[in-house]
C-alpha positions as CSV (number, residue, x, y, z in Angstrom):
1,M,0.0,0.0,0.0
2,D,1.5,3.4,-0.9
3,S,1.7,6.3,1.5
4,K,-1.4,8.1,0.0
5,S,-3.5,5.0,0.5
6,K,-2.3,4.6,3.9
7,A,-3.1,8.2,4.8
8,L,-6.6,8.1,3.2
9,N,-7.5,4.9,5.2
10,T,-11.2,5.4,5.8
11,P,-14.3,5.7,3.6
12,E,-14.8,9.3,4.9
13,L,-11.3,10.4,4.1
14,K,-11.5,8.9,0.7
15,A,-14.9,10.5,0.0
16,L,-13.6,13.9,1.0
17,A,-10.5,13.5,-1.0
18,E,-12.7,12.8,-4.2
19,E,-14.8,15.9,-3.4
20,I,-11.7,18.0,-3.1
21,E,-10.4,16.8,-6.5
22,V,-13.7,17.8,-8.1
23,L,-13.8,21.3,-6.4
24,K,-10.2,22.0,-7.3
25,K,-11.1,21.5,-11.0
26,E,-14.3,23.7,-10.7
27,K,-12.5,26.5,-8.8
28,N,-9.2,26.3,-10.9
29,A,-7.5,25.9,-7.5
30,V,-4.3,24.5,-6.2
31,I,-3.6,22.9,-2.7
32,M,-0.4,23.7,-1.0
33,A,0.6,21.8,2.3
34,H,3.5,22.4,4.6
35,Y,5.5,19.3,5.7
36,Y,4.0,19.6,9.3
37,Q,0.4,18.9,8.1
38,R,-1.8,15.9,8.7
39,D,-0.9,12.8,6.6
40,E,-4.1,12.9,4.9
41,V,-3.7,16.5,4.0
42,Q,-0.3,16.0,2.7
43,A,-1.7,13.1,0.7
44,I,-4.3,15.3,-1.3
45,A,-1.9,18.3,-1.8
46,D,-0.7,19.3,-5.2
47,F,2.6,20.7,-3.7
48,I,4.2,19.8,-0.3
49,G,7.1,21.8,0.9
50,D,8.7,24.0,3.6
51,S,8.2,27.7,3.8
52,L,10.6,28.7,1.1
53,A,9.3,26.2,-1.3
54,L,5.7,27.3,-0.7
55,A,6.6,30.9,-1.2
56,R,8.2,30.1,-4.5
57,M,5.3,27.8,-5.7
58,A,2.8,30.6,-4.7
59,E,4.7,33.0,-6.9
60,K,4.7,30.7,-9.9
61,T,1.4,29.0,-9.9
62,D,-1.2,30.2,-12.5
63,A,-4.2,28.8,-10.4
64,K,-6.8,31.3,-9.7
65,V,-7.3,30.0,-6.0
66,I,-4.5,29.0,-3.6
67,V,-5.6,26.9,-0.7
68,M,-2.7,27.1,1.9
69,C,-2.6,24.1,4.3
70,G,-0.5,25.5,6.9
71,V,-0.5,28.4,9.5
72,H,-1.7,32.0,9.0
73,F,1.6,33.7,8.1
74,M,2.1,31.2,5.2
75,G,-1.3,32.4,3.7
76,E,-0.2,36.0,4.2
77,T,2.9,35.3,2.5
78,A,1.2,33.8,-0.6
79,K,-1.2,36.6,-0.6
80,I,1.5,39.3,-0.4
81,L,3.3,37.5,-3.5
82,C,0.0,37.0,-5.4
83,P,-2.3,39.9,-4.6
84,D,-4.5,39.1,-7.7
85,R,-5.3,35.5,-6.5
86,T,-7.7,34.3,-3.9
87,V,-5.9,32.8,-1.0
88,L,-7.8,30.5,1.3
89,I,-6.8,28.9,4.5
90,P,-8.9,26.1,5.8
91,D,-9.0,27.3,9.3
92,A,-8.4,31.0,10.0
93,S,-7.3,30.4,13.8
94,A,-4.3,28.3,12.6
95,G,-1.8,30.6,14.0
96,C,1.9,30.3,15.0
97,S,3.3,30.6,18.4
98,L,6.7,31.9,17.0
99,A,4.9,34.5,15.0
100,D,2.9,35.5,18.0
101,S,6.1,35.8,20.1
102,C,6.9,39.0,17.8
103,D,4.4,41.7,18.4
104,P,4.9,44.2,15.5
105,V,4.4,47.3,17.8
106,E,7.1,46.0,20.3
107,F,9.3,44.9,17.4
108,E,9.0,48.4,15.8
109,K,10.3,49.9,19.1
110,F,13.0,47.4,19.3
111,V,14.1,48.3,15.5
112,S,13.8,52.0,16.2
113,Q,16.3,51.7,19.2
114,H,18.9,50.1,16.7
115,S,18.3,52.1,13.6
116,D,21.7,51.4,12.2
117,H,21.0,47.7,11.9
118,T,19.8,45.8,8.9
119,V,16.7,43.9,10.0
120,I,16.4,40.2,9.0
121,S,13.2,38.5,10.0
122,Y,12.4,34.8,9.8
123,V,9.6,34.1,7.4
124,N,7.5,32.8,10.6
125,T,6.3,36.3,11.2
126,S,3.2,38.3,10.5
127,A,2.9,40.6,7.5
128,A,3.2,43.6,9.8
129,V,6.6,42.3,11.0
130,K,7.8,41.6,7.5
131,A,6.9,45.2,6.7
132,L,9.5,46.4,9.3
133,T,12.1,44.1,7.7
134,D,14.9,44.5,5.2
135,I,15.3,40.8,4.3
136,V,13.1,37.9,5.1
137,V,14.8,34.5,5.6
138,T,13.8,30.8,6.1
139,S,15.9,28.1,8.2
140,G,17.0,26.8,4.9
141,N,18.6,30.1,3.5
142,A,19.3,32.2,6.6
143,R,22.9,31.2,6.7
144,K,23.5,31.9,3.0
145,I,21.8,35.3,3.3
146,V,23.6,36.5,6.4
147,E,26.9,35.5,4.9
148,S,26.0,37.5,1.8
149,L,26.2,40.7,3.9
150,P,29.4,42.6,4.9
151,E,31.1,40.9,8.0
152,D,30.9,44.1,9.9
153,E,27.2,44.8,9.0
154,K,25.0,45.3,12.2
155,I,22.1,43.0,12.1
156,I,19.0,42.4,14.0
157,F,17.6,38.9,13.7
158,G,14.1,37.9,14.8
159,P,12.1,36.4,16.1
160,D,13.5,32.9,16.7
161,H,16.2,33.1,19.2
162,N,17.4,29.6,18.7
163,L,17.8,29.9,15.0
164,G,19.6,33.2,15.4
165,E,21.8,31.7,17.9
166,Y,22.7,28.8,15.3
167,I,23.4,31.2,12.6
168,N,25.7,33.3,14.8
169,S,27.5,30.0,15.8
170,V,28.1,28.9,12.0
171,T,28.8,32.3,10.7
172,G,30.8,34.0,13.5
173,R,28.5,36.9,13.4
174,S,27.0,38.7,16.6
175,M,23.6,39.4,15.4
176,L,21.1,41.1,17.9
177,L,18.5,38.4,18.5
178,W,14.8,39.0,19.4
179,N,13.8,36.6,22.1
180,G,11.1,34.4,20.4
181,A,10.7,30.8,20.0
182,C,8.5,28.0,18.6
183,H,6.7,26.1,21.3
184,V,7.2,22.8,19.6
185,H,11.0,23.0,18.8
186,D,11.7,24.7,22.2
187,R,10.4,21.7,24.2
188,F,12.3,18.8,23.0
189,S,14.0,16.8,25.6
190,L,17.7,16.5,25.5
191,Q,17.8,13.6,28.0
192,A,15.2,11.7,26.2
193,I,17.0,12.0,22.9
194,I,20.2,10.8,24.6
195,D,18.3,7.9,26.0
196,M,16.9,7.1,22.6
197,K,20.4,7.1,21.1
198,K,21.3,4.4,23.7
199,E,18.4,2.2,22.5
200,H,19.2,3.0,18.9
201,P,23.0,3.4,18.7
202,G,23.0,3.3,14.9
203,A,20.4,6.1,14.5
204,K,21.4,9.5,13.3
205,V,19.9,12.5,15.0
206,L,18.2,15.2,12.6
207,V,17.8,18.5,14.4
208,H,15.8,21.7,13.1
209,P,17.7,24.8,14.0
210,E,14.7,26.2,15.9
211,C,15.7,23.7,18.6
212,R,17.8,24.9,21.6
213,R,21.5,24.9,21.2
214,P,22.2,21.7,23.3
215,L,20.2,19.7,20.9
216,Q,21.9,21.1,17.9
217,L,25.2,20.1,19.4
218,I,24.4,16.4,19.6
219,A,22.9,16.4,16.0
220,D,24.4,14.6,13.1
221,K,22.7,17.1,10.8
222,V,21.1,20.5,11.7
223,G,18.8,21.9,8.9
224,S,15.5,22.9,7.8
225,T,12.7,20.4,7.0
226,A,13.8,20.2,3.4
227,A,17.4,20.0,4.3
228,L,16.8,17.1,6.8
229,L,14.7,15.4,4.2
230,D,17.4,15.7,1.6
231,F,20.0,14.3,4.2
232,A,17.8,11.2,4.9
233,R,17.4,10.6,1.1
234,S,21.1,10.6,0.5
235,D,22.6,9.2,3.8
236,S,23.6,5.6,4.3
237,A,22.0,5.1,7.8
238,K,18.8,3.0,8.2
239,E,17.5,4.7,11.4
240,Y,16.9,8.3,12.4
241,I,15.7,10.2,15.4
242,V,13.8,13.2,14.0
243,V,13.9,16.4,16.2
244,T,11.3,18.6,14.6
245,E,7.6,18.6,14.0
246,S,6.4,15.0,13.5
247,G,4.4,15.9,10.4
248,I,7.7,15.6,8.5
249,L,7.7,11.8,9.0
250,F,5.1,11.3,6.4
251,E,7.3,12.7,3.5
252,M,10.4,11.0,5.1
253,R,8.7,7.6,5.1
254,R,7.3,8.2,1.7
255,E,10.6,9.0,0.0
256,C,12.6,6.6,2.2
257,P,10.3,3.5,2.9
258,E,13.3,1.2,3.6
259,K,14.4,3.4,6.6
260,T,13.0,4.1,10.0
261,F,12.2,7.5,11.4
262,L,11.6,7.9,15.0
263,P,9.9,11.0,16.4
264,A,11.9,12.6,19.2
265,P,9.9,13.1,22.5
266,A,9.3,16.3,24.2
267,E,10.1,17.3,27.7
268,D,6.5,16.8,28.9
269,S,5.6,13.2,28.2
270,E,2.0,13.9,29.1
271,C,1.6,15.9,26.0
272,Q,2.3,15.5,22.2
273,C,4.5,18.5,22.2
274,N,6.4,17.1,19.0
275,E,3.1,18.1,17.2
276,C,2.1,21.6,16.4
277,D,-1.4,22.0,17.5
278,F,-2.1,24.9,15.0
279,M,-0.8,22.9,12.0
280,K,-3.0,20.1,13.1
281,M,-6.0,22.3,13.0
282,I,-6.3,21.8,9.2
283,T,-8.4,18.7,8.3
284,L,-9.6,17.3,5.1
285,R,-13.2,18.4,5.9
286,K,-12.1,21.9,6.4
287,V,-10.2,21.9,3.1
288,R,-13.3,20.7,1.4
289,D,-15.4,23.3,3.1
290,C,-13.0,26.2,2.3
291,L,-12.9,25.2,-1.5
292,R,-16.7,24.7,-1.6
293,D,-17.4,28.1,0.2
294,G,-14.5,30.3,-0.6
295,Y,-13.9,31.1,2.9
296,P,-11.9,31.8,5.0
297,E,-10.0,34.1,2.8
298,I,-6.7,35.7,3.6
299,K,-6.5,39.5,3.4
300,V,-3.6,41.7,3.8
301,D,-3.8,45.5,4.1
302,P,-2.4,46.9,0.8
303,E,-0.1,49.3,2.6
304,I,1.4,46.6,4.7
305,A,1.6,44.2,1.8
306,A,3.5,46.9,-0.5
307,K,6.2,47.1,2.4
308,A,6.1,43.3,3.3
309,V,6.7,42.3,-0.4
310,R,10.1,43.9,-0.7
311,P,11.9,41.8,2.0
312,I,10.2,38.5,0.6
313,E,11.4,39.3,-3.1
314,R,14.8,40.2,-1.7
315,M,14.9,36.7,0.0
316,L,13.9,35.0,-3.3
317,E,16.4,36.9,-5.2
318,L,19.2,35.9,-2.8
319,S,18.2,32.3,-2.5
């Protein structure tokens, strides 16, 4: 049984998938899904990717309607790049703890206090924060973009402190960091991963740079979701401990069915903190409903969009 069949494993899910396929054709729509989405949502998506890949695909698609199966800032990014398209998100309340950790009013105050700094913002931010930014980056291209700037350039990096600390460590920079974090990546347990390594001594540890520094230091590979997936494809190991949101396991297992991927546990064993509650708010029923009803639609204030598009386009030029 292939991965799509495994994901669409009930009559209800199969029926919803069939409805979605019909509605896509009627509406001239494309469905984009982040790697952290539910298995069944990834199974019906036209395109699956990380934040950078989704941004690029949004810019290139000629579909009239974009259904963004992800969190709110991803829908905003697509709308900013495609103002003439209808951008839908299956659940408007699918936010992001990292984006929420950077209030645009407070961030503007912070930036104004350091007016001689170039502002680099992670793509996991609201449109209002992007509008205060010089260059947007993703976890996949942040190092390359930072290294493209003069070594003595003063830089503000926000909002993810862990990613910023990682980029500082590999580039030798001393960027000024905003103190934000992702609630999923910030709660993985170092001790639990060390214990897993004892049980699986041949397993390699794959760590997202949004994780805390001690976890990065025990990793065999630190990288974005796309980079971790590429590493798993090309590496010779047969077993991996995956220290990022567990939705990526669907694509890893699909791409590398002969390998074993183990989700890393969180500090709190009573909760599934290796899953993003916001990402998992998107369901096939909600995808069907938003396609059918044309709602919820992502709207971005035109003035903010005009400012936010420039740092996004600069990222795409430098990537």
